[in-house]
Structure formats: structure tokens, C-alpha cells
C-alpha positions in Angstrom: 10.0 -5.8 27.0 7.7 -8.7 27.6 5.5 -9.4 24.5 1.8 -9.9 25.1 -1.5 -9.4 23.3 -0.7 -10.9 19.9 -2.8 -9.1 17.3 -1.7 -10.7 14.1 0.8 -13.4 13.0 2.0 -13.1 9.4 4.7 -14.8 7.4 7.5 -12.4 8.4 6.2 -10.4 11.3 4.1 -10.6 14.4 2.1 -7.6 15.7 1.7 -7.2 19.5 -0.1 -4.6 21.7 2.1 -3.9 24.7 1.4 -1.2 27.3 -0.2 1.1 24.7 2.4 0.5 22.1 2.3 -1.4 18.8 5.3 -3.8 18.6 6.1 -5.1 15.1 8.4 -8.1 15.6 10.4 -9.5 12.7 10.2 -13.3 13.2 13.6 -14.1 11.5 16.6 -13.3 13.8 18.6 -12.9 10.6 16.3 -10.2 9.1 18.7 -7.7 7.5 19.2 -4.6 9.6 18.8 -2.5 6.4 15.2 -3.8 5.9 14.2 -2.9 9.4 15.7 0.5 9.3 14.3 1.2 5.8 10.8 0.6 7.1 11.4 2.8 10.2 12.9 5.7 8.3 10.2 5.6 5.6 7.5 5.8 8.3 9.4 8.7 9.9 9.6 10.5 6.6 5.9 10.2 6.0 5.3 11.6 9.5 7.5 14.6 8.5 5.0 15.5 5.7 2.6 16.5 8.5 0.1 13.8 7.7 -2.1 13.5 10.8 -3.5 10.0 10.4 -0.3 8.1 10.9 0.7 6.4 14.2 4.0 7.9 15.5 7.2 6.0 15.2 8.9 5.4 18.6 12.0 3.3 18.2 13.8 0.2 16.8 14.8 -2.3 19.5 15.9 -5.9 19.8 13.7 -8.5 21.6 15.2 -11.9 22.1 17.7 -11.3 19.3 15.0 -10.2 16.9 14.4 -6.7 15.6 11.2 -4.9 16.4 9.8 -1.5 15.5 7.8 0.3 18.2 4.9 2.5 17.0 2.0 4.3 18.7 -0.8 1.8 19.2 -3.8 2.6 17.0 -6.9 1.3 18.8 -10.0 0.4 16.8 -11.2 -1.9 14.1 -9.8 -2.1 10.6 -12.0 -0.8 7.8 -11.9 -4.3 6.3 -13.5 -5.7 9.4 -16.1 -3.0 9.5 -17.0 -3.8 5.8 -17.5 -7.4 6.7 -19.6 -6.6 9.8 -21.7 -3.9 8.2 -22.3 -4.8 4.5 -25.1 -2.3 4.3 -22.5 0.5 4.8 -20.2 -0.5 2.0 -20.8 2.7 0.1 -20.0 4.8 3.1 -16.8 2.9 3.8 -15.7 3.2 0.2 -16.2 6.9 0.4 -14.1 7.0 3.6 -11.3 5.1 1.8 -11.4 7.5 -1.2 -11.3 10.5 1.1 -8.3 9.1 2.9 -6.4 8.4 -0.3 -7.1 11.8 -1.7 -5.8 13.3 1.5 -2.6 11.3 1.4 -2.0 12.1 -2.3 -2.5 15.8 -1.7 0.8 15.8 0.2 4.2 15.6 -1.3 7.6 14.2 -0.2 10.9 14.3 -1.9 12.5 12.2 0.9 10.8 8.8 0.4 11.9 6.5 -2.5 10.7 7.1 -6.0 7.7 5.1 -7.2 8.9 4.9 -10.8 12.3 3.5 -9.7 10.4 0.8 -7.7 8.1 -0.1 -10.6 11.0 -0.2 -13.0 13.0 -2.6 -10.8 10.0 -4.8 -10.2 9.2 -5.2 -13.9 12.8 -5.7 -14.9 13.2 -8.5 -12.4 10.2 -10.5 -13.6 10.8 -14.0 -15.0 7.2 -14.8 -16.0 6.8 -12.4 -18.9 8.9 -12.2 -22.0 11.3 -9.4 -22.9 8.8 -7.9 -25.5 6.1 -7.4 -22.9 8.7 -6.0 -20.4 9.8 -3.5 -23.0 6.2 -2.5 -23.7 5.5 -2.0 -20.0 8.7 -0.1 -19.3 8.1 2.1 -22.4 4.6 2.9 -21.1 6.0 3.6 -17.6 8.6 6.0 -18.9 6.0 8.0 -20.7 3.8 8.5 -17.6 4.2 11.9 -15.8 6.6 12.0 -12.9 5.3 13.5 -9.7 6.4 13.7 -6.1 3.0 13.2 -4.5 2.9 11.0 -1.4 1.7 7.5 -2.3 0.9 4.9 0.4 1.7 2.0 -2.0 -0.7 -0.5 -0.4 -3.8 1.5 0.7 -6.4 -1.2 1.4 -9.2 -1.5 4.0 -7.0 -3.7 6.2 -4.5 -0.9 6.6 -7.0 1.6 7.9 -8.0 1.6 11.6 -11.0 3.4 12.8 -11.6 3.9 16.5 -12.8 6.4 19.2 -9.6 8.4 18.7 -10.1 8.8 15.0 -8.7 7.2 11.8 -5.2 5.8 11.5 -3.4 4.6 8.4 -0.8 1.9 9.0 1.8 -0.2 7.1 3.8 2.5 5.3 6.6 0.2 4.2 5.8 0.7 0.5 5.3 4.4 0.7 6.8 6.3 -2.3 6.9 9.6 -4.0 5.2 9.5 -7.3 2.0 9.7 -9.4 -1.2 9.6 -7.3 -3.0 7.8 -10.1 -0.7 4.9 -9.7 -1.5 4.7 -6.0 -5.2 4.7 -6.8 -4.7 2.0 -9.4 -3.0 -0.2 -6.8 -5.9 0.2 -4.5 -8.4 -0.6 -7.3 -6.3 -3.7 -8.2 -6.3 -4.8 -4.6 -10.1 -5.0 -4.6 -10.0 -6.9 -7.9 -7.5 -9.5 -6.5 -9.9 -10.2 -3.7 -12.8 -10.6 -6.2 -14.6 -7.4 -5.1 -15.0 -6.1 -8.6 -18.2 -4.1 -7.7 -16.4 -2.4 -4.8 -13.4 -1.7 -7.1 -15.5 0.1 -9.6 -17.4 2.1 -6.9 -14.1 3.1 -5.3 -12.6 4.2 -8.6 -15.6 6.4 -9.4 -15.5 8.0 -6.0 -11.7 8.6 -6.1 -11.9 10.1 -9.6 -14.8 12.4 -8.6 -13.0 13.6 -5.4 -9.6 14.1 -7.0 -10.9 15.4 -10.3 -9.0 12.7 -12.2 -10.0 11.1 -15.5 -10.7 7.4 -14.9 -8.8 6.4 -18.0 -5.7 8.0 -16.6 -5.9 5.7 -13.6 -6.6 2.7 -15.9 -3.5 3.5 -17.9 -1.5 2.6 -14.7 -3.1 -0.8 -14.3 -0.8 -2.9 -16.5 2.2 -1.4 -14.8 1.0 -1.9 -11.2 -0.3 -5.4 -12.1 3.1 -6.3 -13.5 4.9 -5.0 -10.4 2.5 -7.1 -8.2 3.7 -10.2 -10.1 7.1 -10.0 -8.3 5.5 -11.4 -5.1 4.7 -14.7 -7.0 1.4 -15.4 -5.4 -0.1 -18.3 -7.4 -3.7 -17.2 -6.6 -3.0 -13.8 -8.1 -1.0 -14.7 -11.2 -3.9 -15.4 -13.7 -5.7 -12.2 -13.0 -2.6 -10.1 -13.0 -1.5 -11.5 -16.4 -5.0 -10.6 -17.6 -4.7 -7.0 -16.5 -1.3 -6.8 -18.3 -2.7 -8.3 -21.5 -6.1 -6.6 -21.9 -5.0 -3.0 -21.3 -4.1 -1.3 -24.5 -0.5 -0.1 -24.3 0.5 2.5 -26.9 4.1 2.7 -28.0 
């Protein structure tokens, strides 16, 4: 396969459009096979839920000694780009995002990894908070209800593509089975980290209305998902994440 039409170039992967297919190329020839296959099988398991807004998984191949995952190509613009280009339609776009998330969370999957397990490992592995704070966070996490609802894990406007053929949701690497309110809390947090606090609050209100969820229930997840986000060690996020961990009241 000859790579062409580079769409994006990230730290670890490059995305190409080739002959109507989306090629996700891992840049490191030493990328562990298990990492590549985990992403592919997670995507396939989400497809098996019957969700109709996910590009189909095609195959895993090697291109010039590098692993690549081939997906159906989702043509269109990201919701993030549309929000930049049409600021007068922000409310409409936020409502679209909320509808998409409610639709995802309405499904269930017992095959994808457990969200609580992921959050536990993420918090336990942190080296920037003390053991007392870890204990508080883990105690709080253990008390939260365990569900098997489908959670995208990173549902943000840049992972939603809108085109003439409809809406597609991409980047399912972090998909988990778990509590939908944790998934919503992660999306809310994502807006905050990009300093779109007003959008975050509007989105949260829309999601709670559409899913009939108490806003305080989602806010209860914020210290947990903020702590898990610390594992990525992004300097520009650290201060705000630590603030979310500290200001939310955690009851023993």
C-alpha cells in the first residue's frame, strides 16, 4: 500500500486517506504488537454493540515495517472544526455532542475493558499526589456504582466527524464498559482543559437533561477522571487537574 493524503501527524501515529480507506500508521517500528491489536479488537467490539456511527474496522497490516490499522474512511469535518468556523452555532453543536454521547451510553458491552479497572490503575500509578490523596480517590471510586454501559473514554469534538454521509465517531482506543456519568465527566473535563468553561457548563446541562442524570452525580466523578488524566503528564494540564482533585468534596 502506498501512503498518500496525510490527514494528521501526531506524536505516535499518522493518519492517511488512501483509496477511500483511513490508514492509522504507528510511527515507531517497535510499537508493541499488543498495543496495536488491543486498539483493533476494542474497535471491533464496539462495532459488535450495533452502534451505527462508528467507521468499520478493516484489517491490521504492516507498511514499511510499521504496523497500521485500516478503517473505513469517514469523510467530513470534525465537530471541533465546525465549532471554530461557525461560533454562532455553538449551542447547536453542543446539543449534537450531547445527543451522540447519550446514544453511546445507552448501549452496553461486557467485552471491552472495565472503566473502574482502568481508573484504579491510573490513580495507583501516579507519582504526583501523596498516598493519602490516592486513598481518598480510590475509596471514592470504589463506592461509585459499577455499570457496563458503553463509554467512549475520550468523546470530544475532534473525535466526531460530520459529513454528507452522516456522523461518525472515531478514536475508540479508550472505550470501556462502565458508568456513563464518568464518560460525561471526562468530556466536561476536556472542555475545561481547553479553557472552554462556558461550553463545558452548557454541555453538562444538556447531557443531564437528555440523560435524566443529576448534575451532582457527574460532578462526583470529576476528581477521579481528573486524577486519571494526570497519568499523561502534560505540564499545561497539571495545575487545573490538581485543582479539580482538591476542590471537589470527597466523602469517606
